[in-house]
N, CA, C and O atoms as a Tripos MOL2 file, in Angstrom:
@<TRIPOS>MOLECULE
protein
  260   259    65     0     0
PROTEIN
NO_CHARGES

@<TRIPOS>ATOM
      1 N         147.9970  146.8190  117.8580 N.3       1 UNK1
      2 CA        148.6510  145.4460  117.7630 C.3       1 UNK1
      3 C         149.5240  145.4830  116.4090 C.2       1 UNK1
      4 O         149.0780  145.8480  115.3210 O.2       1 UNK1
      5 N         150.7220  145.0860  116.6300 N.am      2 UNK2
      6 CA        151.7150  144.9360  115.5020 C.3       2 UNK2
      7 C         152.2900  143.5960  115.4640 C.2       2 UNK2
      8 O         152.8040  143.1050  116.4690 O.2       2 UNK2
      9 N         152.2220  142.9430  114.2740 N.am      3 UNK3
     10 CA        152.7370  141.6650  114.0910 C.3       3 UNK3
     11 C         154.0510  141.8460  113.2310 C.2       3 UNK3
     12 O         154.0570  142.5950  112.2540 O.2       3 UNK3
     13 N         155.0650  141.1940  113.5960 N.am      4 UNK4
     14 CA        156.3420  141.2890  112.9020 C.3       4 UNK4
     15 C         156.1020  140.7910  111.4250 C.2       4 UNK4
     16 O         155.1750  140.0240  111.1650 O.2       4 UNK4
     17 N         156.9530  141.2460  110.4990 N.am      5 UNK5
     18 CA        156.7670  141.0220  108.9950 C.3       5 UNK5
     19 C         156.7960  139.4430  108.8800 C.2       5 UNK5
     20 O         155.9260  138.9030  108.1970 O.2       5 UNK5
     21 N         157.6210  138.7900  109.4270 N.am      6 UNK6
     22 CA        157.8200  137.3770  109.0820 C.3       6 UNK6
     23 C         156.6400  136.4790  109.6280 C.2       6 UNK6
     24 O         156.5470  135.2880  109.3320 O.2       6 UNK6
     25 N         155.7560  137.1300  110.4380 N.am      7 UNK7
     26 CA        154.6070  136.3550  110.9790 C.3       7 UNK7
     27 C         153.3000  136.8960  110.3520 C.2       7 UNK7
     28 O         152.2510  136.4150  110.7810 O.2       7 UNK7
     29 N         153.2450  137.7630  109.4640 N.am      8 UNK8
     30 CA        152.1000  138.3660  109.0110 C.3       8 UNK8
     31 C         151.4820  137.3890  107.9720 C.2       8 UNK8
     32 O         152.1750  136.5640  107.3770 O.2       8 UNK8
     33 N         150.1690  137.5210  107.7870 N.am      9 UNK9
     34 CA        149.3520  136.6990  106.8470 C.3       9 UNK9
     35 C         149.3500  135.2620  107.2510 C.2       9 UNK9
     36 O         149.2370  134.3740  106.4050 O.2       9 UNK9
     37 N         149.4750  135.0110  108.5350 N.am     10 UNK10
     38 CA        149.4650  133.6660  109.0290 C.3      10 UNK10
     39 C         148.3310  133.5060  110.2350 C.2      10 UNK10
     40 O         148.2460  132.4940  110.9300 O.2      10 UNK10
     41 N         147.6060  134.4940  110.3480 N.am     11 UNK11
     42 CA        146.4890  134.4560  111.3560 C.3      11 UNK11
     43 C         146.8100  134.8470  112.6580 C.2      11 UNK11
     44 O         145.9640  134.7860  113.5500 O.2      11 UNK11
     45 N         148.1140  135.2980  112.8840 N.am     12 UNK12
     46 CA        148.4890  135.7570  114.2570 C.3      12 UNK12
     47 C         147.7810  136.9440  114.7030 C.2      12 UNK12
     48 O         147.4200  136.9960  115.8790 O.2      12 UNK12
     49 N         147.5530  137.8480  113.9540 N.am     13 UNK13
     50 CA        146.8420  139.0630  114.3830 C.3      13 UNK13
     51 C         145.3210  138.7640  114.8330 C.2      13 UNK13
     52 O         144.8170  139.1870  115.8730 O.2      13 UNK13
     53 N         144.7020  137.9910  113.9040 N.am     14 UNK14
     54 CA        143.3540  137.6150  114.1490 C.3      14 UNK14
     55 C         143.2940  136.8690  115.4050 C.2      14 UNK14
     56 O         142.4280  137.1710  116.2260 O.2      14 UNK14
     57 N         144.1350  135.9110  115.6450 N.am     15 UNK15
     58 CA        144.2130  135.1900  116.8730 C.3      15 UNK15
     59 C         144.3000  136.0270  118.1050 C.2      15 UNK15
     60 O         143.5620  135.8680  119.0780 O.2      15 UNK15
     61 N         145.3050  136.9890  118.0080 N.am     16 UNK16
     62 CA        145.5390  137.7760  119.2280 C.3      16 UNK16
     63 C         144.2690  138.5700  119.5370 C.2      16 UNK16
     64 O         143.8120  138.6440  120.6780 O.2      16 UNK16
     65 N         143.7110  139.1710  118.4560 N.am     17 UNK17
     66 CA        142.4660  139.9710  118.7020 C.3      17 UNK17
     67 C         141.2810  139.2100  119.1900 C.2      17 UNK17
     68 O         140.4610  139.6620  119.9900 O.2      17 UNK17
     69 N         141.2450  137.9640  118.6280 N.am     18 UNK18
     70 CA        140.1100  137.0440  119.0780 C.3      18 UNK18
     71 C         140.1610  136.6350  120.4930 C.2      18 UNK18
     72 O         139.1380  136.5020  121.1650 O.2      18 UNK18
     73 N         141.4580  136.4180  120.9880 N.am     19 UNK19
     74 CA        141.7560  136.0700  122.3830 C.3      19 UNK19
     75 C         141.5110  137.2320  123.3590 C.2      19 UNK19
     76 O         141.0860  137.0580  124.5010 O.2      19 UNK19
     77 N         141.8010  138.4020  122.8430 N.am     20 UNK20
     78 CA        141.5960  139.6690  123.7170 C.3      20 UNK20
     79 C         140.0340  139.7980  123.7580 C.2      20 UNK20
     80 O         139.4890  140.0880  124.8230 O.2      20 UNK20
     81 N         139.3710  139.6050  122.7190 N.am     21 UNK21
     82 CA        137.8650  139.6370  122.6340 C.3      21 UNK21
     83 C         137.2860  138.8190  123.5470 C.2      21 UNK21
     84 O         136.4110  139.3020  124.2660 O.2      21 UNK21
     85 N         137.6460  137.4740  123.6910 N.am     22 UNK22
     86 CA        137.2160  136.5510  124.6020 C.3      22 UNK22
     87 C         137.5010  136.9230  126.0070 C.2      22 UNK22
     88 O         136.6610  136.7610  126.8920 O.2      22 UNK22
     89 N         138.6290  137.4000  126.2140 N.am     23 UNK23
     90 CA        138.9110  137.9360  127.5870 C.3      23 UNK23
     91 C         138.0450  139.0190  128.1410 C.2      23 UNK23
     92 O         137.6470  139.0130  129.3060 O.2      23 UNK23
     93 N         137.7590  139.9720  127.2490 N.am     24 UNK24
     94 CA        136.8720  140.9850  127.6280 C.3      24 UNK24
     95 C         135.4330  140.4660  127.9400 C.2      24 UNK24
     96 O         134.8340  140.8140  128.9570 O.2      24 UNK24
     97 N         134.9240  139.6380  127.0370 N.am     25 UNK25
     98 CA        133.6310  139.0480  127.1770 C.3      25 UNK25
     99 C         133.5270  138.2700  128.4870 C.2      25 UNK25
    100 O         132.5720  138.4550  129.2410 O.2      25 UNK25
    101 N         134.4950  137.4070  128.7620 N.am     26 UNK26
    102 CA        134.4580  136.5800  129.9560 C.3      26 UNK26
    103 C         134.6010  137.3740  131.1890 C.2      26 UNK26
    104 O         134.3530  136.8550  132.2780 O.2      26 UNK26
    105 N         134.9910  138.6210  131.0860 N.am     27 UNK27
    106 CA        135.1170  139.5450  132.2880 C.3      27 UNK27
    107 C         134.0360  140.6140  132.2660 C.2      27 UNK27
    108 O         134.1340  141.6570  132.9130 O.2      27 UNK27
    109 N         133.0060  140.3100  131.4970 N.am     28 UNK28
    110 CA        131.8690  141.2820  131.3670 C.3      28 UNK28
    111 C         132.2470  142.6450  131.0270 C.2      28 UNK28
    112 O         131.7270  143.6130  131.5840 O.2      28 UNK28
    113 N         133.2020  142.7530  130.0630 N.am     29 UNK29
    114 CA        133.6160  143.9200  129.4620 C.3      29 UNK29
    115 C         133.1370  143.9090  128.0230 C.2      29 UNK29
    116 O         132.9600  142.8530  127.4150 O.2      29 UNK29
    117 N         132.9290  145.1140  127.4880 N.am     30 UNK30
    118 CA        132.5060  145.2870  126.0030 C.3      30 UNK30
    119 C         133.7890  145.5250  125.1860 C.2      30 UNK30
    120 O         134.4220  146.5740  125.3080 O.2      30 UNK30
    121 N         134.1550  144.5570  124.3680 N.am     31 UNK31
    122 CA        135.4980  144.7890  123.5720 C.3      31 UNK31
    123 C         135.2300  145.8480  122.4530 C.2      31 UNK31
    124 O         134.2730  145.7410  121.6860 O.2      31 UNK31
    125 N         136.0730  146.8110  122.4070 N.am     32 UNK32
    126 CA        135.9980  147.8330  121.4060 C.3      32 UNK32
    127 C         137.3610  148.0070  120.8320 C.2      32 UNK32
    128 O         138.3390  148.0490  121.5790 O.2      32 UNK32
    129 N         137.4670  148.1090  119.5710 N.am     33 UNK33
    130 CA        138.8000  148.3410  118.8490 C.3      33 UNK33
    131 C         138.5470  149.2300  117.6320 C.2      33 UNK33
    132 O         137.4110  149.6040  117.3420 O.2      33 UNK33
    133 N         139.6190  149.5570  116.9350 N.am     34 UNK34
    134 CA        139.5070  150.4010  115.7690 C.3      34 UNK34
    135 C         140.8340  150.4840  115.1230 C.2      34 UNK34
    136 O         141.8630  150.0850  115.6680 O.2      34 UNK34
    137 N         140.7800  151.0280  113.9170 N.am     35 UNK35
    138 CA        141.9560  151.3230  113.0570 C.3      35 UNK35
    139 C         141.7060  152.5000  112.1620 C.2      35 UNK35
    140 O         140.5630  152.9220  111.9850 O.2      35 UNK35
    141 N         142.6920  153.0010  111.6300 N.am     36 UNK36
    142 CA        142.5860  154.0750  110.5900 C.3      36 UNK36
    143 C         141.7800  153.5500  109.3970 C.2      36 UNK36
    144 O         141.9230  152.4030  108.9750 O.2      36 UNK36
    145 N         140.9320  154.4310  108.8740 N.am     37 UNK37
    146 CA        140.0600  154.0110  107.7840 C.3      37 UNK37
    147 C         140.9300  153.5390  106.4950 C.2      37 UNK37
    148 O         140.3970  152.7860  105.6790 O.2      37 UNK37
    149 N         142.0610  153.9110  106.3400 N.am     38 UNK38
    150 CA        142.8040  153.6000  105.1400 C.3      38 UNK38
    151 C         143.6970  152.3030  105.3870 C.2      38 UNK38
    152 O         144.3280  151.8220  104.4460 O.2      38 UNK38
    153 N         143.7430  151.7750  106.5820 N.am     39 UNK39
    154 CA        144.3730  150.5570  106.9490 C.3      39 UNK39
    155 C         143.6200  149.3440  106.6540 C.2      39 UNK39
    156 O         143.0850  148.6990  107.5560 O.2      39 UNK39
    157 N         143.5520  148.9860  105.3420 N.am     40 UNK40
    158 CA        142.7840  147.9270  104.9760 C.3      40 UNK40
    159 C         143.2160  146.4780  105.6800 C.2      40 UNK40
    160 O         142.3900  145.6220  105.9960 O.2      40 UNK40
    161 N         144.4300  146.3740  105.8390 N.am     41 UNK41
    162 CA        144.8940  145.0370  106.3830 C.3      41 UNK41
    163 C         144.4250  145.0370  107.8200 C.2      41 UNK41
    164 O         144.0080  143.9590  108.2440 O.2      41 UNK41
    165 N         144.4280  146.0180  108.5890 N.am     42 UNK42
    166 CA        143.9700  145.9720  109.9360 C.3      42 UNK42
    167 C         142.4770  145.7330  110.0640 C.2      42 UNK42
    168 O         141.9930  144.9730  110.9020 O.2      42 UNK42
    169 N         141.6940  146.5170  109.0700 N.am     43 UNK43
    170 CA        140.3030  146.3870  108.9970 C.3      43 UNK43
    171 C         139.9110  144.8880  108.7960 C.2      43 UNK43
    172 O         139.0740  144.3500  109.5200 O.2      43 UNK43
    173 N         140.5510  144.2390  107.7840 N.am     44 UNK44
    174 CA        140.3320  142.8250  107.5530 C.3      44 UNK44
    175 C         140.5630  141.9220  108.6830 C.2      44 UNK44
    176 O         139.8350  140.9600  108.9270 O.2      44 UNK44
    177 N         141.6370  142.2680  109.3970 N.am     45 UNK45
    178 CA        141.9630  141.4250  110.7000 C.3      45 UNK45
    179 C         140.8350  141.5750  111.7170 C.2      45 UNK45
    180 O         140.3810  140.5960  112.3090 O.2      45 UNK45
    181 N         140.3670  142.8830  111.9200 N.am     46 UNK46
    182 CA        139.2510  143.0210  112.8760 C.3      46 UNK46
    183 C         137.9350  142.3410  112.3200 C.2      46 UNK46
    184 O         137.1760  141.7670  113.1000 O.2      46 UNK46
    185 N         137.7040  142.4020  111.1290 N.am     47 UNK47
    186 CA        136.5260  141.7290  110.6230 C.3      47 UNK47
    187 C         136.5710  140.2380  110.7800 C.2      47 UNK47
    188 O         135.5750  139.6120  111.1410 O.2      47 UNK47
    189 N         137.7250  139.6600  110.5100 N.am     48 UNK48
    190 CA        138.0290  138.1860  110.8260 C.3      48 UNK48
    191 C         137.7190  137.8540  112.2570 C.2      48 UNK48
    192 O         137.2060  136.7780  112.5650 O.2      48 UNK48
    193 N         138.0380  138.8000  113.1470 N.am     49 UNK49
    194 CA        137.7920  138.5060  114.6490 C.3      49 UNK49
    195 C         136.3290  138.7870  114.9760 C.2      49 UNK49
    196 O         135.9260  138.7900  116.1390 O.2      49 UNK49
    197 N         135.4900  139.0400  113.8550 N.am     50 UNK50
    198 CA        134.0950  139.2660  114.1130 C.3      50 UNK50
    199 C         133.6940  140.6170  114.6850 C.2      50 UNK50
    200 O         132.6570  140.7700  115.3300 O.2      50 UNK50
    201 N         134.5790  141.6130  114.4140 N.am     51 UNK51
    202 CA        134.1900  142.9090  114.8500 C.3      51 UNK51
    203 C         133.5080  143.6130  113.6510 C.2      51 UNK51
    204 O         133.8780  143.3520  112.5060 O.2      51 UNK51
    205 N         132.5660  144.4590  113.8840 N.am     52 UNK52
    206 CA        131.9120  145.1800  112.7920 C.3      52 UNK52
    207 C         131.9920  146.6710  112.9980 C.2      52 UNK52
    208 O         132.2350  147.1330  114.1130 O.2      52 UNK52
    209 N         131.7960  147.4110  111.9710 N.am     53 UNK53
    210 CA        131.9080  148.7820  111.9350 C.3      53 UNK53
    211 C         130.5550  149.5360  112.5560 C.2      53 UNK53
    212 O         129.4830  149.4430  111.9580 O.2      53 UNK53
    213 N         130.6680  150.2090  113.6650 N.am     54 UNK54
    214 CA        129.6290  150.9310  114.1970 C.3      54 UNK54
    215 C         129.7320  152.3250  114.0170 C.2      54 UNK54
    216 O         128.6970  152.9900  113.9760 O.2      54 UNK54
    217 N         130.8750  152.8800  113.9000 N.am     55 UNK55
    218 CA        131.0620  154.3690  113.9440 C.3      55 UNK55
    219 C         132.0610  154.7310  112.7330 C.2      55 UNK55
    220 O         132.8110  153.9140  112.1990 O.2      55 UNK55
    221 N         131.9650  155.8830  112.4430 N.am     56 UNK56
    222 CA        132.9700  156.4190  111.4280 C.3      56 UNK56
    223 C         133.5050  157.7350  112.0640 C.2      56 UNK56
    224 O         132.7500  158.5280  112.6270 O.2      56 UNK56
    225 N         134.7350  157.9110  111.9550 N.am     57 UNK57
    226 CA        135.3300  159.2360  112.4640 C.3      57 UNK57
    227 C         135.7280  159.9970  111.1450 C.2      57 UNK57
    228 O         136.3570  159.5320  110.1950 O.2      57 UNK57
    229 N         135.2500  161.2060  111.2860 N.am     58 UNK58
    230 CA        135.4800  162.1680  110.1810 C.3      58 UNK58
    231 C         136.3650  163.2130  110.6620 C.2      58 UNK58
    232 O         136.1390  163.7350  111.7540 O.2      58 UNK58
    233 N         137.4430  163.5990  109.8800 N.am     59 UNK59
    234 CA        138.4630  164.6120  110.2530 C.3      59 UNK59
    235 C         138.1700  165.8230  109.4730 C.2      59 UNK59
    236 O         138.1150  165.8050  108.2430 O.2      59 UNK59
    237 N         137.9800  166.8850  110.1910 N.am     60 UNK60
    238 CA        137.8870  168.2460  109.5580 C.3      60 UNK60
    239 C         139.0300  169.1930  109.9050 C.2      60 UNK60
    240 O         139.4710  169.2320  111.0530 O.2      60 UNK60
    241 N         139.4750  169.8960  109.0060 N.am     61 UNK61
    242 CA        140.5440  170.8640  109.1350 C.3      61 UNK61
    243 C         139.9390  172.2690  108.7510 C.2      61 UNK61
    244 O         139.3520  172.4150  107.6790 O.2      61 UNK61
    245 N         140.0780  173.1820  109.5520 N.am     62 UNK62
    246 CA        139.5920  174.5310  109.1410 C.3      62 UNK62
    247 C         140.7630  175.4350  109.0620 C.2      62 UNK62
    248 O         141.6240  175.5010  109.9400 O.2      62 UNK62
    249 N         140.7560  176.1200  107.9790 N.am     63 UNK63
    250 CA        141.8490  177.1420  107.6740 C.3      63 UNK63
    251 C         141.4260  178.5130  108.1260 C.2      63 UNK63
    252 O         140.2350  178.8160  108.0550 O.2      63 UNK63
    253 N         142.2940  179.3390  108.5730 N.am     64 UNK64
    254 CA        142.0120  180.7190  108.9430 C.3      64 UNK64
    255 C         141.8090  181.4630  107.6270 C.2      64 UNK64
    256 O         142.5790  181.2370  106.6930 O.2      64 UNK64
    257 N         140.8320  182.3210  107.5090 N.am     65 UNK65
    258 CA        140.6000  183.1310  106.2910 C.3      65 UNK65
    259 C         141.3410  184.4370  106.3330 C.2      65 UNK65
    260 O         141.2530  185.2270  105.3930 O.2      65 UNK65
@<TRIPOS>BOND
     1     1     2 1
     2     2     3 1
     3     3     4 2
     4     3     5 am
     5     5     6 1
     6     6     7 1
     7     7     8 2
     8     7     9 am
     9     9    10 1
    10    10    11 1
    11    11    12 2
    12    11    13 am
    13    13    14 1
    14    14    15 1
    15    15    16 2
    16    15    17 am
    17    17    18 1
    18    18    19 1
    19    19    20 2
    20    19    21 am
    21    21    22 1
    22    22    23 1
    23    23    24 2
    24    23    25 am
    25    25    26 1
    26    26    27 1
    27    27    28 2
    28    27    29 am
    29    29    30 1
    30    30    31 1
    31    31    32 2
    32    31    33 am
    33    33    34 1
    34    34    35 1
    35    35    36 2
    36    35    37 am
    37    37    38 1
    38    38    39 1
    39    39    40 2
    40    39    41 am
    41    41    42 1
    42    42    43 1
    43    43    44 2
    44    43    45 am
    45    45    46 1
    46    46    47 1
    47    47    48 2
    48    47    49 am
    49    49    50 1
    50    50    51 1
    51    51    52 2
    52    51    53 am
    53    53    54 1
    54    54    55 1
    55    55    56 2
    56    55    57 am
    57    57    58 1
    58    58    59 1
    59    59    60 2
    60    59    61 am
    61    61    62 1
    62    62    63 1
    63    63    64 2
    64    63    65 am
    65    65    66 1
    66    66    67 1
    67    67    68 2
    68    67    69 am
    69    69    70 1
    70    70    71 1
    71    71    72 2
    72    71    73 am
    73    73    74 1
    74    74    75 1
    75    75    76 2
    76    75    77 am
    77    77    78 1
    78    78    79 1
    79    79    80 2
    80    79    81 am
    81    81    82 1
    82    82    83 1
    83    83    84 2
    84    83    85 am
    85    85    86 1
    86    86    87 1
    87    87    88 2
    88    87    89 am
    89    89    90 1
    90    90    91 1
    91    91    92 2
    92    91    93 am
    93    93    94 1
    94    94    95 1
    95    95    96 2
    96    95    97 am
    97    97    98 1
    98    98    99 1
    99    99   100 2
   100    99   101 am
   101   101   102 1
   102   102   103 1
   103   103   104 2
   104   103   105 am
   105   105   106 1
   106   106   107 1
   107   107   108 2
   108   107   109 am
   109   109   110 1
   110   110   111 1
   111   111   112 2
   112   111   113 am
   113   113   114 1
   114   114   115 1
   115   115   116 2
   116   115   117 am
   117   117   118 1
   118   118   119 1
   119   119   120 2
   120   119   121 am
   121   121   122 1
   122   122   123 1
   123   123   124 2
   124   123   125 am
   125   125   126 1
   126   126   127 1
   127   127   128 2
   128   127   129 am
   129   129   130 1
   130   130   131 1
   131   131   132 2
   132   131   133 am
   133   133   134 1
   134   134   135 1
   135   135   136 2
   136   135   137 am
   137   137   138 1
   138   138   139 1
   139   139   140 2
   140   139   141 am
   141   141   142 1
   142   142   143 1
   143   143   144 2
   144   143   145 am
   145   145   146 1
   146   146   147 1
   147   147   148 2
   148   147   149 am
   149   149   150 1
   150   150   151 1
   151   151   152 2
   152   151   153 am
   153   153   154 1
   154   154   155 1
   155   155   156 2
   156   155   157 am
   157   157   158 1
   158   158   159 1
   159   159   160 2
   160   159   161 am
   161   161   162 1
   162   162   163 1
   163   163   164 2
   164   163   165 am
   165   165   166 1
   166   166   167 1
   167   167   168 2
   168   167   169 am
   169   169   170 1
   170   170   171 1
   171   171   172 2
   172   171   173 am
   173   173   174 1
   174   174   175 1
   175   175   176 2
   176   175   177 am
   177   177   178 1
   178   178   179 1
   179   179   180 2
   180   179   181 am
   181   181   182 1
   182   182   183 1
   183   183   184 2
   184   183   185 am
   185   185   186 1
   186   186   187 1
   187   187   188 2
   188   187   189 am
   189   189   190 1
   190   190   191 1
   191   191   192 2
   192   191   193 am
   193   193   194 1
   194   194   195 1
   195   195   196 2
   196   195   197 am
   197   197   198 1
   198   198   199 1
   199   199   200 2
   200   199   201 am
   201   201   202 1
   202   202   203 1
   203   203   204 2
   204   203   205 am
   205   205   206 1
   206   206   207 1
   207   207   208 2
   208   207   209 am
   209   209   210 1
   210   210   211 1
   211   211   212 2
   212   211   213 am
   213   213   214 1
   214   214   215 1
   215   215   216 2
   216   215   217 am
   217   217   218 1
   218   218   219 1
   219   219   220 2
   220   219   221 am
   221   221   222 1
   222   222   223 1
   223   223   224 2
   224   223   225 am
   225   225   226 1
   226   226   227 1
   227   227   228 2
   228   227   229 am
   229   229   230 1
   230   230   231 1
   231   231   232 2
   232   231   233 am
   233   233   234 1
   234   234   235 1
   235   235   236 2
   236   235   237 am
   237   237   238 1
   238   238   239 1
   239   239   240 2
   240   239   241 am
   241   241   242 1
   242   242   243 1
   243   243   244 2
   244   243   245 am
   245   245   246 1
   246   246   247 1
   247   247   248 2
   248   247   249 am
   249   249   250 1
   250   250   251 1
   251   251   252 2
   252   251   253 am
   253   253   254 1
   254   254   255 1
   255   255   256 2
   256   255   257 am
   257   257   258 1
   258   258   259 1
   259   259   260 2
@<TRIPOS>SUBSTRUCTURE
     1 UNK1         2 RESIDUE 1 A UNK
     2 UNK2         6 RESIDUE 1 A UNK
     3 UNK3        10 RESIDUE 1 A UNK
     4 UNK4        14 RESIDUE 1 A UNK
     5 UNK5        18 RESIDUE 1 A UNK
     6 UNK6        22 RESIDUE 1 A UNK
     7 UNK7        26 RESIDUE 1 A UNK
     8 UNK8        30 RESIDUE 1 A UNK
     9 UNK9        34 RESIDUE 1 A UNK
    10 UNK10       38 RESIDUE 1 A UNK
    11 UNK11       42 RESIDUE 1 A UNK
    12 UNK12       46 RESIDUE 1 A UNK
    13 UNK13       50 RESIDUE 1 A UNK
    14 UNK14       54 RESIDUE 1 A UNK
    15 UNK15       58 RESIDUE 1 A UNK
    16 UNK16       62 RESIDUE 1 A UNK
    17 UNK17       66 RESIDUE 1 A UNK
    18 UNK18       70 RESIDUE 1 A UNK
    19 UNK19       74 RESIDUE 1 A UNK
    20 UNK20       78 RESIDUE 1 A UNK
    21 UNK21       82 RESIDUE 1 A UNK
    22 UNK22       86 RESIDUE 1 A UNK
    23 UNK23       90 RESIDUE 1 A UNK
    24 UNK24       94 RESIDUE 1 A UNK
    25 UNK25       98 RESIDUE 1 A UNK
    26 UNK26      102 RESIDUE 1 A UNK
    27 UNK27      106 RESIDUE 1 A UNK
    28 UNK28      110 RESIDUE 1 A UNK
    29 UNK29      114 RESIDUE 1 A UNK
    30 UNK30      118 RESIDUE 1 A UNK
    31 UNK31      122 RESIDUE 1 A UNK
    32 UNK32      126 RESIDUE 1 A UNK
    33 UNK33      130 RESIDUE 1 A UNK
    34 UNK34      134 RESIDUE 1 A UNK
    35 UNK35      138 RESIDUE 1 A UNK
    36 UNK36      142 RESIDUE 1 A UNK
    37 UNK37      146 RESIDUE 1 A UNK
    38 UNK38      150 RESIDUE 1 A UNK
    39 UNK39      154 RESIDUE 1 A UNK
    40 UNK40      158 RESIDUE 1 A UNK
    41 UNK41      162 RESIDUE 1 A UNK
    42 UNK42      166 RESIDUE 1 A UNK
    43 UNK43      170 RESIDUE 1 A UNK
    44 UNK44      174 RESIDUE 1 A UNK
    45 UNK45      178 RESIDUE 1 A UNK
    46 UNK46      182 RESIDUE 1 A UNK
    47 UNK47      186 RESIDUE 1 A UNK
    48 UNK48      190 RESIDUE 1 A UNK
    49 UNK49      194 RESIDUE 1 A UNK
    50 UNK50      198 RESIDUE 1 A UNK
    51 UNK51      202 RESIDUE 1 A UNK
    52 UNK52      206 RESIDUE 1 A UNK
    53 UNK53      210 RESIDUE 1 A UNK
    54 UNK54      214 RESIDUE 1 A UNK
    55 UNK55      218 RESIDUE 1 A UNK
    56 UNK56      222 RESIDUE 1 A UNK
    57 UNK57      226 RESIDUE 1 A UNK
    58 UNK58      230 RESIDUE 1 A UNK
    59 UNK59      234 RESIDUE 1 A UNK
    60 UNK60      238 RESIDUE 1 A UNK
    61 UNK61      242 RESIDUE 1 A UNK
    62 UNK62      246 RESIDUE 1 A UNK
    63 UNK63      250 RESIDUE 1 A UNK
    64 UNK64      254 RESIDUE 1 A UNK
    65 UNK65      258 RESIDUE 1 A UNK
C-alpha cells in the first residue's frame, strides 16, 4: 500500500489496512501482511491496525570462496 505524500500522517494507511483486515475476517480469511524490517513507518501503520509480529525474515548471502 502506498499513500501519497500529501495524505500521509493522517490515518489513511491505517484506515485502508483496517478495512482490508475487516474484509478478510468477514469472509473467513486470515489477514496477513508484512513490510521490510527497516520500514518503521509501515511497521507503525500495521501495528495501529492491530497486526502483530509473528515471524522474522532473515536474509543470508553466501560468497564463493
